[in-house]
C-alpha positions as CSV (number, residue, x, y, z in Angstrom):
1,M,0.0,0.0,0.0
2,F,2.9,2.4,0.8
3,F,4.2,2.3,-2.8
4,S,0.6,2.5,-4.2
5,I,0.6,6.0,-2.6
6,A,3.9,6.9,-4.3
7,K,2.5,5.8,-7.6
8,I,-0.9,7.5,-7.3
9,N,0.4,10.9,-6.2
10,G,3.0,10.9,-9.1
11,T,6.1,10.7,-6.9
12,L,7.7,7.8,-8.8
13,E,6.8,9.2,-12.2
14,N,8.1,12.7,-11.5
15,L,11.3,11.2,-10.0
16,S,11.8,9.1,-13.1
17,T,11.2,12.1,-15.4
18,M,13.7,14.2,-13.4
19,I,16.4,11.5,-13.7
20,I,15.7,10.9,-17.5
21,Y,15.9,14.7,-18.1
22,R,19.5,14.5,-16.8
23,S,20.5,12.6,-19.9
24,K,20.1,15.8,-21.9
25,G,18.6,13.8,-24.8
26,S,21.6,11.5,-25.3
27,K,20.2,8.2,-26.7
28,I,22.9,6.1,-25.2
29,K,22.5,7.7,-21.8
30,I,18.7,7.3,-21.9
31,Q,19.0,3.6,-22.4
32,I,21.6,3.2,-19.6
33,I,19.5,5.5,-17.3
34,F,16.4,3.5,-17.8
35,F,18.3,0.3,-16.8
36,V,19.8,1.9,-13.7
37,L,16.5,3.7,-12.8
38,S,14.5,0.6,-13.0
39,L,17.0,-1.2,-10.9
40,G,17.0,1.5,-8.3
41,L,13.2,1.9,-8.1
42,A,12.6,-1.8,-7.8
43,S,15.3,-2.0,-5.1
44,I,13.9,0.6,-2.8
45,G,10.6,-1.2,-2.3
46,P,8.1,-1.2,-5.2
47,G,9.6,-4.3,-6.7
48,N,10.1,-5.4,-10.3
49,I,6.5,-5.4,-11.5
50,S,5.7,-1.9,-10.2
51,A,8.9,-0.5,-11.5
52,A,8.5,-2.0,-14.9
53,A,4.8,-1.0,-15.1
54,L,5.8,2.6,-14.4
55,L,8.8,2.8,-16.7
56,L,7.9,0.6,-19.7
57,P,5.2,3.0,-21.2
58,I,7.6,5.9,-20.8
59,G,10.7,4.2,-22.1
60,L,9.0,2.5,-25.1
61,A,7.3,5.8,-26.1
62,I,10.7,7.6,-26.1
63,A,12.3,4.7,-27.9
64,Y,9.5,4.6,-30.6
65,Q,9.7,8.4,-31.1
66,S,13.5,8.4,-31.3
67,N,13.9,5.4,-33.5
68,M,15.6,3.3,-30.8
69,S,15.3,-0.5,-30.5
70,L,12.0,-1.4,-28.8
71,L,13.5,-4.8,-28.0
72,L,16.6,-3.4,-26.4
73,M,14.6,-0.8,-24.3
74,S,12.2,-3.5,-23.2
75,V,14.9,-5.9,-22.1
76,L,16.9,-3.1,-20.3
77,I,13.9,-1.9,-18.3
78,I,12.7,-5.5,-17.5
79,Q,16.2,-6.7,-16.6
80,G,16.8,-3.6,-14.5
81,S,13.6,-4.1,-12.7
82,I,14.3,-7.8,-12.1
83,A,17.9,-6.9,-10.9
84,G,16.3,-4.8,-8.1
85,G,13.3,-7.0,-7.6
86,L,15.0,-9.4,-5.3
87,S,16.0,-6.7,-2.9
88,P,15.3,-7.7,0.7
89,I,12.7,-4.9,1.0
90,A,11.0,-5.6,-2.4
91,P,8.0,-8.0,-2.6
92,N,9.8,-10.8,-4.5
93,G,12.9,-10.5,-2.4
94,I,10.8,-10.8,0.7
95,V,9.2,-13.9,-0.6
96,A,12.6,-15.4,-1.4
97,L,14.2,-14.7,1.9
98,E,11.0,-15.9,3.9
99,L,11.0,-19.1,1.9
100,A,14.6,-19.6,2.8
101,R,13.9,-19.0,6.5
102,L,10.8,-21.2,6.6
103,N,12.7,-24.1,5.0
104,N,15.7,-23.8,7.3
105,V,18.1,-22.7,4.6
106,G,19.2,-19.5,6.4
107,E,19.3,-15.8,6.0
108,L,19.9,-15.2,2.3
109,G,18.3,-11.8,1.6
110,I,21.4,-9.9,0.7
111,S,23.2,-12.9,-1.0
112,I,20.2,-13.5,-3.3
113,Y,20.0,-9.8,-4.1
114,L,23.7,-9.4,-4.9
115,L,24.0,-12.6,-7.0
116,N,20.9,-11.7,-8.9
117,M,22.0,-8.1,-9.6
118,I,25.6,-9.2,-10.7
119,S,24.2,-11.8,-13.0
120,I,21.7,-9.4,-14.6
121,V,24.2,-6.5,-15.0
122,I,26.6,-8.8,-16.8
123,F,23.9,-10.3,-19.1
124,S,22.4,-6.8,-19.8
125,T,25.8,-5.4,-20.6
126,L,26.5,-8.3,-23.1
127,F,23.1,-7.9,-24.6
128,F,23.5,-4.1,-25.0
129,I,26.8,-4.7,-26.8
130,A,25.3,-7.4,-29.0
131,M,22.4,-5.1,-30.0
132,K,25.0,-2.4,-30.7
133,G,23.3,0.1,-28.4
134,Y,26.7,1.8,-28.0
135,K,26.5,3.0,-31.7
136,M,23.9,5.6,-30.6
137,N,26.6,7.5,-28.8
138,G,26.3,11.2,-29.9
139,Q,22.7,10.9,-31.1
140,K,20.1,13.1,-29.4
141,T,16.4,13.1,-28.8
142,E,14.0,15.5,-27.0
143,V,13.1,14.8,-23.4
144,S,10.5,16.7,-21.3
145,P,11.6,18.7,-18.3
146,P,10.2,17.5,-14.9
147,L,7.6,19.4,-12.9
148,P,8.5,20.7,-9.5
149,F,7.8,18.2,-6.7
150,T,4.6,18.9,-4.8
151,Y,4.2,18.9,-1.0
152,E,2.7,15.4,-1.2
153,Q,5.5,14.1,-3.4
154,K,8.2,15.6,-1.1
155,L,6.6,13.9,1.9
156,T,6.5,10.6,0.0
157,L,10.2,10.9,-1.0
158,L,11.1,11.5,2.7
159,S,9.0,8.5,3.7
160,I,10.8,6.3,1.2
161,L,14.1,7.4,2.7
162,V,12.8,6.7,6.2
163,L,11.6,3.2,5.1
164,I,15.0,2.3,3.7
165,L,16.9,3.5,6.8
166,W,14.3,1.9,9.2
167,V,14.5,-1.5,7.5
168,I,18.3,-1.6,7.0
169,F,19.5,0.0,10.2
170,G,16.5,-0.4,12.5
171,K,15.9,-4.0,11.5
172,A,12.2,-3.3,11.2
173,H,9.9,-5.7,9.3
174,V,9.4,-4.1,5.9
175,G,5.6,-4.8,5.9
176,F,5.1,-3.2,9.3
177,A,7.3,-0.2,8.4
178,G,5.6,0.3,5.1
179,F,2.1,0.1,6.6
180,T,3.1,2.5,9.4
181,L,4.4,5.1,6.9
182,A,1.4,4.7,4.7
183,V,-0.9,5.5,7.6
184,G,1.3,8.6,8.3
185,L,1.0,9.7,4.6
186,F,-2.8,9.2,4.8
187,F,-2.9,11.3,8.0
188,L,-0.9,14.1,6.2
189,K,-3.2,14.0,3.2
190,A,-0.4,12.8,0.9
191,G,-2.5,10.1,-0.8
192,N,-6.1,9.0,-1.5
193,Q,-6.9,6.0,0.7
194,Q,-9.5,4.4,-1.6
195,Q,-7.2,4.7,-4.7
196,A,-4.2,3.3,-2.7
197,V,-6.2,0.2,-1.7
198,Q,-7.3,-0.3,-5.3
199,H,-3.8,-0.2,-6.6
200,V,-2.4,-2.8,-4.2
201,P,-1.5,-5.9,-6.3
202,W,-4.2,-8.1,-4.7
203,T,-4.1,-10.7,-7.5
204,T,-0.3,-11.2,-6.9
205,I,-0.9,-11.4,-3.1
206,L,-3.7,-14.0,-3.5
207,Q,-1.6,-16.0,-6.0
208,I,1.3,-16.2,-3.5
209,C,-1.0,-17.1,-0.6
210,G,-2.8,-19.7,-2.8
211,A,0.6,-21.2,-3.9
212,A,1.7,-21.3,-0.2
213,V,-1.4,-23.3,0.7
214,L,-1.0,-25.6,-2.3
215,I,2.6,-26.3,-1.5
216,S,1.7,-27.1,2.1
217,V,-0.9,-29.6,1.0
218,V,1.6,-31.1,-1.5
219,G,4.2,-31.4,1.2
220,E,1.8,-33.2,3.5
221,L,0.9,-35.6,0.8
222,G,4.6,-36.4,0.1
223,G,4.8,-34.4,-3.2
224,I,7.9,-32.4,-2.1
225,Q,9.8,-35.6,-1.2
226,M,8.8,-37.1,-4.5
227,M,10.1,-34.1,-6.4
228,T,13.3,-34.1,-4.3
229,D,13.9,-37.8,-5.1
230,F,13.3,-37.1,-8.9
231,L,15.8,-34.2,-8.9
232,A,18.3,-36.3,-6.9
233,K,18.2,-38.9,-9.7
234,I,18.9,-36.5,-12.5
235,T,21.6,-34.4,-10.8
236,N,24.9,-34.8,-9.0
237,G,27.2,-32.4,-7.2
238,Q,28.7,-31.2,-10.5
239,T,25.5,-30.7,-12.5
240,A,22.9,-29.7,-9.8
241,V,23.3,-25.9,-10.2
242,F,23.1,-26.1,-14.0
243,I,20.1,-28.4,-14.1
244,I,18.2,-26.6,-11.3
245,S,18.8,-23.3,-13.3
246,I,17.4,-24.7,-16.4
247,L,14.4,-26.2,-14.6
248,S,13.7,-22.9,-12.7
249,G,14.2,-20.7,-15.7
250,T,12.1,-22.8,-18.0
251,M,9.2,-22.9,-15.5
252,A,9.3,-19.1,-15.2
253,T,8.9,-18.6,-18.9
254,F,5.2,-19.5,-18.6
255,A,4.6,-19.3,-14.8
256,S,5.1,-16.8,-12.0
257,A,8.6,-16.9,-10.5
258,V,7.3,-15.6,-7.1
259,G,3.9,-17.3,-7.1
260,V,4.8,-20.7,-8.5
261,V,8.5,-21.5,-9.2
262,M,10.1,-20.4,-5.9
263,P,7.4,-21.8,-3.6
264,T,7.5,-25.1,-5.5
265,L,11.3,-25.6,-5.7
266,I,12.8,-23.9,-2.7
267,P,11.2,-26.4,-0.2
268,T,13.2,-29.2,-1.9
269,T,16.6,-27.6,-1.4
270,V,17.5,-29.0,2.0
271,A,16.6,-32.6,1.3
272,L,18.1,-32.4,-2.2
273,S,21.4,-31.1,-0.7
274,E,21.4,-34.0,1.8
275,S,20.8,-36.6,-1.0
276,L,23.8,-35.1,-2.9
277,N,25.9,-35.5,0.3
278,F,26.0,-31.7,0.6
279,A,28.1,-31.4,-2.6
280,V,25.9,-28.4,-3.2
281,S,24.6,-26.4,-0.2
282,P,20.9,-25.6,0.3
283,A,21.8,-22.0,0.1
284,V,23.4,-22.3,-3.3
285,L,20.4,-24.2,-4.6
286,T,18.0,-21.6,-3.2
287,M,19.9,-18.7,-4.7
288,T,20.0,-20.6,-8.0
289,I,16.3,-21.1,-8.1
290,A,15.6,-17.4,-7.2
291,V,18.0,-15.9,-9.7
292,A,17.3,-18.3,-12.6
293,S,13.5,-18.1,-12.2
294,H,13.6,-14.3,-12.4
295,M,16.1,-14.0,-15.3
296,T,13.6,-15.5,-17.8
297,T,10.4,-13.6,-16.7
298,M,10.9,-11.3,-19.8
299,S,9.2,-14.1,-21.7
300,P,5.9,-12.7,-23.2
301,L,4.1,-15.6,-21.6
302,S,5.2,-14.4,-18.1
303,V,4.3,-11.3,-16.2
304,M,7.2,-9.0,-17.2
305,G,7.1,-9.8,-20.9
306,A,3.4,-9.3,-20.9
307,L,3.8,-5.9,-19.3
308,A,6.2,-4.9,-22.2
309,L,3.7,-6.0,-24.8
310,G,0.9,-4.1,-23.1
311,S,3.1,-1.0,-23.0
312,L,3.8,-0.8,-26.7
313,P,2.9,2.4,-28.5
314,A,0.0,2.3,-31.0
315,G,1.1,1.1,-34.5
316,V,3.9,-1.3,-33.3
317,D,3.7,-4.9,-34.5
318,E,3.3,-6.8,-31.3
319,K,3.8,-10.2,-32.9
320,K,7.4,-9.3,-33.9
321,L,8.4,-8.2,-30.4
322,F,6.6,-11.3,-28.9
323,K,8.8,-13.7,-30.9
324,K,12.0,-11.7,-30.2
325,M,11.3,-11.5,-26.4
326,Y,10.7,-15.2,-26.3
327,I,14.0,-15.9,-27.9
328,V,15.8,-13.5,-25.6
329,A,14.2,-15.2,-22.6
330,F,15.9,-18.5,-23.6
331,I,19.2,-16.7,-24.4
332,A,19.0,-15.4,-20.8
333,L,18.3,-19.0,-19.6
334,A,21.4,-20.3,-21.4
335,F,23.4,-17.5,-19.9
336,V,22.2,-17.8,-16.3
337,S,22.5,-21.6,-16.1
338,T,26.0,-21.5,-17.6
339,F,27.1,-18.5,-15.4
340,L,25.8,-19.9,-12.1
341,G,27.1,-23.4,-12.9
342,L,30.5,-21.8,-13.6
343,L,30.5,-19.8,-10.3
344,H,29.7,-23.0,-8.4
345,R,32.4,-25.0,-10.2
346,L,34.9,-22.2,-9.3
347,G,33.8,-22.2,-5.7
348,I,32.6,-18.6,-5.8
349,I,29.2,-19.6,-4.6
350,K,29.1,-22.5,-2.2
């Protein structure tokens, strides 16, 4: 609800416009700024879906008007949002770290966030080079100047800063901190209560709750153990990270990473690690599932890819972008499975 207020009163949009304006119209800077901005916005709390939903319409409109690659802009915004989406104070990051806690894997919030961010920054850099985004250096386009921040927006920005400091240094629960600050903003007339409630992602919340109930039932019926036994048969200490990456990433191309993939696979990590004689730790398996399942959500059959298609300017051939994004999702899958497998073989993640 807290970030619903920030979206409704225009704080996030005006902040984005102000940062984009700093590019002074440079096409190469605009693309890089959108990636960094989406990463930053998702990291401070709204999460990947909210950050992408805010920035995709703006970024794709600018790209279309300026003759920039719509595919490159879509991938940069989505990957940037995903890079920040596993922050310990963002919704998907909270789900990942809570699943790790509930399944006795340990405290992995920062580890998951950093591994995810590093993986995506490397992939996005390689993709940017492959798409020759650097060739736009020196080319210019028009960008609109930002409006001055209103009283309500300044209050909201201050509240976001308080939230970050409170959670990181005060060790407050992010849900409690966000709700408390939202009440304060309502009291100070910085947001409309009815609109804020309507903008809460209730479908995502219900999906996560429903998946949690389903996984509990499956666990009671022995389904988790059955899946663990199956994974133990097809993997070993050398191939586990690679295979789990492929499985997680493939599932996420058509299913929700946060609502389906992580709640299904993370509960298997401790038992799977035991069956492999701890050649791969539960922590590494959990981080692998979280990172790989998010890297491929740019698939048009998944949430983030669908957001990009829904944000396309009028007149754009949606079918072409659909095919290209699906291909890029599997390129990302090949990258993340190879990259994480290599990190494990080198002993960097263990």
